[in-house]
N, C-alpha and C positions, 0 to 999 in steps of 0.2 A: 614296558619299560616301569619301574617303580619308582614314584614320586621320590623316594628318598635316596634313589641312586644318583640323580643328578646334583651337581656341584653345589648348587644353590643350598640345597637342603643339609648338604655335608657338611659344606662350613657353618651351616645354622644352627645345626645340630650339635659340632663339635665346638662350635663359642658356647651354647649353652649348657654343654657337658661341663667344660672349664670352668664357668663361671659357677654350676652349683658346686663343685668341688671345691673352689675356692670358697664359697660361702659357706661350706659346710664348714671347712676348715678353720675360718674365721668365726663362725658361730661357737664352734666347740672350744674355741681360744676365750672367746668373750665371756658364755657361760662361765667357764672355770674360773676366770679373773672375778668378775662379778660375785659368784656363790661364794667365793671365798673371802670376799671383801663381808658381803651380807653374813655368811655363817662366822665370819671373825668377830664383827660387832656384837652379834647375840653372845657369842662363845666369850667374849671380854666381859660382857654385863653379867652374864653367870657366876664367871669366877672371881670378879666384884664381889656379887651376892656373898659367895662363898667365903672369901676372906673376912667378911664382915661377920659371916655365922660364925666360922671357927674361933675369930676373936669375942665375938660374945661370949661362945661355949667355952673359952679360955679362961675370963674372966668370971664364970658362973652368972653372968647376966641374963637375967629373961628378956624373951623376946615374943613378940605376937606374930612374926611371918609366918602365914598359911603355907609358902613354897619351903620352908626348912624340915626336915626331917632327921631323927637319927636311925640308923637301919630299917629306910622304909623298904615296903615289900616290893615296889616297883622296879627296885635300881636296878639297871640292866648288868649283868653277870660280869662280862670284861670290866667294868668300873669298878665292880666291888672287888674284883682281884687286884687291879690295879694298887686299889687304897690299902687290900690286905699287904700289899709290899711296901707299904709305907708312903705312897706320891699322891699327888692329887691329879684329878685330869676332869675330862669334859667328853659329853658324846651325846647324840641325838638319840631320843627311845622314846617312852611311852610312859604315862600317869594316869591312869582312869580311863584308858582307852583313847588319849588325845594326846599329839603328837607333844615333845617338848624336849629342851636342852637341859639334858642333865649336868651338875659337877659336884662331886665328891672328894673328901678328903678325910684323912685317919682324926680321931678325934675320942683319945681314951681306950685305944683297942677296939674303938665303936666305928662305925661310918656315917659320918654327918656328911647329908645331901641336900643340894637346893636344886631348884628348878624352876625353868620360865618356860612359857607359851611358845611352842613353835609354829603354829598351825599359819599365822598371818606370816610368817616368813617364808613357809613353801609356797603361800599364794602368790607371794613377793616372787620368788623364781619363775613358779609358775608363768606369773605376766610378763617377767623377762625373756621366757625361753618362746613365749608365745610371739613377743615384739621381734625378737631375733628370726622366729621362721617365717614372720610376714615380712620383716626388710630381705631377707635372702629370697623368698619366693618372688618378691618385687623387682628385684635386682634382676635375678633370673630372668624375667620375663623381659624386663628394658633391653638386657642385653642379646635376648633372644631376638626382639622385634629389631634392634638394631643390626645385628648379623645377619637376618633376613634381608635385612634390605640394602646393607652393603654385599652381600652374596649374589641378591637379583640384579645389583647395578652391575658384579663385575660377570656374572652369568650372563645377561643380556649384550653384553659388549662382548665376551668371547661368543655369543651366539652370534652375535653380527660378522665377526670376521671369519666365525666357519663359513656363517651363509656365502658371503663373497667368496671364499677360497672356492666354495663348490661352484660358484657362477663360474670363476676362473677357469676351474678345471673341467667346466663344460664347454668351453670356448670364447666366453664372454671375458675378454681380455679388457674390455673399456670399466670393469667395474672396481670399486675401489672403497674400503672401509670410510677413511677420510675423518679420522679422529681430529679434533685439533690438536695444535702445538702451541701456538704462540697466541698472543704474547705471557698468559698465564701458566705456562708449563703443562699444560694440559688437561688434570682434570679440575680447574678451578683453582689449582693453588697459585700462590703469588711467586713468581720468577724471581730468580736472582741475576746480577749480572757477575758475567765471570772474566778471565782473563780476554782481553780483545776485546771487549766490550760486548761480548756474546751470549744472549740471554739462557739463562739455563733454569729447568725447572728446579724447585726446592724438593719436590719428593720424586722419587724413581717410580715408575708405572710401567711395570712390567707387560699389562695389556697392550697399553699403547703404543710399547715399543716391537710388539709382535705384530700389531696391526699397522705400524709405518714398516716393519721390513715387509709384509705382505704386498702393502701396496708399492714398496719400491721394487719387489718381484716381479708385480705385475707389469709395473711400467717399464722395468728392465726387460721382461722376456717379450711386451707389446713391440717395443723399438726394434728388438731383433726380429721378430718376425716380419714387422712391416720392412724392413731393410733386407731381408731375404726374398719378400717377393717383389720389391722394387727390382733389387737384384737379377730375379729369373724374369721378370717382363723384360728388362733391360736386355738381357742377352737372348732373348728369344726374338725381342725386335732388332737385335744386330743383326741376327743369323738369318732374317728372314729374307731378305736382300739379297745377299750374297747367294744364297739357297737358290733362289728364284733366276738369278742370272748363271749360276752353275748349271740348273735342270734346263735352262735355255742352250746352254751351250753343251751339254752334253747330247741334245738334239744334234748337232751338226756331226758328230761322229759318226762315223762310217760302219755299219753295221756289222754286230759280230760280239764275239764274246764278251771283249771288255768294255763295251759300249752298255751291256746288258747288266754287268756286274757295277759298273759307275751307276746307272741309272737307279739300281736296286738301292745301292748305298744312298744315295741323295734321295732317293724316296723315302728310306726309313727316317733320315734325318729331316726330313721336309715334315713329316708325320710327328716326328718327334718335337719340332719347334713349334707345329699347331697346336699340339697338346699342351704343351708348358702357355701358350698364349691363352688357351682357353682356361687353365686352371688360375693364371693371375688374374683372368675376368672375374671368373666364380671367387677366389678370394676377396676380391675388391668389393665385392656387393655390391657393383651395379648390373649384375643381371636380373632381369625382369621375365616371368612366365607368360605367353602368350597363348590365354586360356581358352579351348573349346570344347564344346561337348561332345563325345564320341562314345562308342562300344569299346569298353577295354578289351575285349575278346579278337574283335576285328583288327585292331589297334595291333596287339601284340602279334596276331599272324602275319600282317604286313609287313612288321618289324624285323621277326624272324625271317620270313621270306628274303627281304632284301639284303640280308646278310651272307644268303647262299652257302651255308653252313647246313652242316647237318644236325639237326634237331627237330622234336617231337613238341607240337603244342598240344595240350589239351585241357579242352574248356569243361570244368565240372560248374560252375554257374557265372551265366555273364554279368557283366553290371555298365550302367552308365556313369562315367567319370566325367569332370571337369580339368583338362589336363594341357600339356602343351605337347601335342604329338611330336615335333621336331625333338625335344628336350627326352621325351619319354623313347624315342625311338633310338639316341644317342645311348641312352642307359641302359636298355637292351642290347642294343650291338656289342657295346663294352663288356657286358656281362658274357656275353656268348661268345665273342672273342678271347676273353680271358679262359672261360671253361674250354674252347677247342684246343687252347694253344698249351694252359697249363693242366687240365683234367683228362679224362678218359670215356670216350664214347658207351652209352648212350647219354646224350645231353636233352634232357627234358626240362620243358614250359609248362607251367600249370597255371591257370586261371580259376580262380575259387572268387567271386563277386570282387571287391575291389583288391584283393591281394592276389600277387602276381609270385610265384618260386620259380627260379632256375637253379638247376642242380646239373652238376654231372657226377660222374663215377669214377674218378680219379682219388689221388692221395689227399684231398681236403686241405682247408685251410691251415696256416699254420696257427699255434696258440696265439700268437702275439698279435695277428693281424685281428683276430677275433676278440682280443681283449681291446687292443687300442686301437683297430682301425685300419684301414691302408694308409699307406705312409709313400712319399714318393720317395722312387729310387730306392725301394725297398721291397725285395719281395718276400722275404719270410726264407721259408724251407724251400732248400734246394729242389726237391723232390714235386714241386711246383713249377719247376722249368725257369728259364731266366726272362726276364723283362724288366722295363726301368721303374715299373710299380706304378704310372699315370693314370693307366685305364679305369682301376677301381678307385683312384683318387678323383676322378671327373666324375665317376659315378656317386660318390658321396655329393659332390659338388652339385651337381645337377639334380641329386635328389632333393638337396637342401632348398634349391628354388622352387621345386616343385612342393614343398612340404610333404614330400613321402618319407614315410618312416622305413628305413633301410635296415636288417638286422643278416649278418655274416655268421653262419655256423657250419658245421659238420652233419649230415647225416648220418641216423644210428646204423645204418647197414653200409657206411661208407662213401665219400664223395662231397664236394662242397657245395653248400645249399644258399643262395641267397635270396631274402625276401624281401619283396616290396609290397609295402601297406598304403594304396593310395586313398587322400582323404578325401570323406564322404561328408555331405551336409550343404547347407546354402551357402552363395557364393555371393558378395554383393555385386552390382551392375558392371562397378569400375573396374572389377577384374575379368568380367566377361569378355570376347572379344568374337565377330565373325556373327553377331545378331543369336547368341545362344541364350534360351530363353530360363530366367531364373528358377530352380526346383526346389 
């Protein structure tokens, strides 16, 4: 990203450009006004000398002024033509290769001309132009620094707001911008009292409004999610007791097809309730991993064998990891059950170092799941079959407890592919259990 593409530099450059444009216009106006005034003074003096010279010439009075001559050779041609029409005038020209202000008038069909030195006037105009340019440059520099400071302040606040928005989108609903609003109205501006005695800022701050709206959105979203979690946990707890009683009562029914159907439905409802309770515990943040040292390849073999599903295990390179065996079994079991239910054989599990890949050869994951992650009670593409969407949600929750990087994707040749990357490195003694040594 180029430096000039950032907001702070855009504001600073725009402010500087506007300041330079205003300074240029004002400089031109000041130059014209001052130049007209200074040149007008010189023109007034030379016109006065011309009137005096014409008066002396009319009365035949001799004079010894060296700056008066009849038909001088250096008189500018436009001024000579003006006098030929019987008029007087003045203009800047040269005499003896030096700048002068000429004034000429008719005198007995001749041209009587006077001149005054103009070089000092030119130097004066140059000094004024230099002062105007220096003042404009200084003003542009000050405005540029002020614009950069203001733009940097706005950009920093917007960057903070964007960073908080990214944290919220990543799941940190406790993140807040926290720009002050009272009692000075936000940015250090003095507040005024409105109707009802409520204090309001004197100046409107759009950046503060955006930050407050983001904080309000995050707070509202957090409250709604917490309410949803509480509702899910309460429903699961309330269903658990009658389900246990219903299962016990169903066991007393006489053997037969009705009993089998009732038991199947009750067991499915019981598993759904247990999944909801597990999700509630995971989302509440009270779950902690019981880490032990183990060989990943052997742990994966046992987990796959425990599911009694058709799946092959291939160990490219084994690794020793610290993880929670029960939670890892839960993750692999849910992935294999999901592949068996929604995918197509063969189901393959590959271990390569601390990375475990589970894939099937079915229709693959829907795009919404790959982009947004698993959602409760939403399976996405009907091609993946029916389900309540809790299995993959539990996988995500358990992986978060174990610090496992989880990726959902579709294989290039078809089929859903889930990649588990277990953390590697040193673990503190507090996180180790079962007498595992630190590596």
